[in-house]
Phi, psi and omega in degrees: 000130181274175173312131184292147187265351185255129179294320186236127179232121176297138177235136194241123181261113179247167170292292173212022187251018191303313182289312177309309183300320182292326177299317187299312188287323175293341175283351183264330187250151171284166169057046189226145173189160172277133185250343186191145173220139165216166173236126172271126188265152165059039172276175175297344177260013186089219173278123183246122184263124177250131182234126171262141178205163176242145176237117176054040176088352181258139183278146177223155168237155178208155189217135169274084185224043173088171195265058187265327186226139177239137183301153172204165191295352179292335172242110180229182169233128175262130186254119182255115182264109185255128180302336179285343188245327190240115174305141173062047186306321183293325175293322176296314181299320177296325182285320178300314178293318184293332183284317176304327190288333190293118179077003180259202181212126176283118175269320179215124189297151173286106181201192176272131183234167181302326187269343181209145179296320185212111184218147175203149168237132187219147174254126189281188181293345179260001175094354179286133180265144181215135173253121184244125185212158175278131184279157181282121183301322178256008174281176178300150186284132172223154190290167186291330176242131180232155178264133192233128186245122184252121186265114189225166174066220174297355182255351175299136180097354185257358185301316180294318181300312185293311175311307182296331177289315177295324173307325178279332194273327184263119178300309176276084188210161177199148178281144179251221177294153189208123179214134186251155173286146180259170176302137182088012180252023184304152009286352179291136190281135177300141178090341178280184197264110179287315180196134178220156168217150187206153182247134170246116187054241181257015179237146178254141174238154171254147177226125181218139172267152170209116179264010166300162179283124180226140180254045168211178183199171178297146174209184182289354178306311174251132180218173188229118179284132171243112181283120182246130182279338188224160170302324185294325171292322181297313182300320187292309182294322176300316181287322181281338190251324186287119179236359177234093190307320180296344177274343183297116174191139169052037180086355179265147176208167179231137184274182184291345180250010167093002183274142186266134173229154168247122178254113192225162170290143182292338177262021176305317178294324184285324172298321185280324175294324184265007181291145153287172177301319180297315179296314184300317175303317181293317178295319177292323173296320178297312182290332170300344183262349185267163166257274166289131183287148185239106191297313180311317183293314181303313182295320181297317174301321183294321175278347176091009180282000000 
C-alpha cells in the first residue's frame, strides 16, 4: 500500500468486526474495495486487526480493538445519491436502505421530507449510522459520502463555532451551505445551526445542532486521521486540535468539541505494510509509548537503529 492520497481519512473502531464490516460496506457502494490489512500484536487491546478500504472512491480505515467505544448518531455518514451519476438513483437508494436495514434500526424513515424528496437515517447492524438522500440535481456538487457531525447535549449550539474553528485550522478549506433554525422551531434555539456543510482539505463535513433529548455524544468510535508529510505538520495539527491532555495517546487526541483525531505521518501505512514482523513489532512498541508521534523515532525503529 502506497502513501495515502487522502489528507483526512475517517477511522472506525470496532470490537472485532472491522474486516467483516469493511466487506459488507464495499458490497454496498460502487468503486469500493479493501486496500490493505495488517495485524498489530501485543497492543493494549491484544491483537488488533487494521483494515483499509475505499467506499465510492473515498478512503476509510478501521480497526478491531475491543469493545471500548460504540458508534452513535452524533457521528454518521451522509450518502448523497446524485441522479446525474447514478442511473435509477431512487432504486439504488431503496436497495441500499434495505441492505442497511438488515439487523439495523431506523432512526428516520426513508420518505419525502420538506428538505429532501427522498431521505432516511438508519443505524446498521454494526451500530454505524447513515443518512441517505437523493442529491439535488442542480445544487452545488458534493461527494457521494460526507462526514456528519451532530452537536447535542452540552455540545448543542456549538456547530457554528466548531465549523469556524476547523476552517481556521485547515488551510485548504471552504464554507458551503448554511441554514439556521428560525423562531418557533423549539426545542431548537433560534439562530443555531439547522444545517451547514464545509470542506476541510479533501473531505466534506456536515454540522448540525439538535436541542432534542439525545442519550449520546461524540466519542472515539469514529475519529479522523490527518496525514502529515512532516514533523512540523504533526506539531501544527497537534497544537491546534488537542484540548484534552488525558486523551493524548499514540497519535490520538480529542479537540475542544469532543471530536477525536489521529495525527499521523502520511507514510505510516506504507511503513506498516512493508514491515517484516520484527520491524512491525519494533514500530508498534515505539508508537505505543508516544503521545504525539515522532516521525524520526518511528523511522529509526523501522530501520532497527
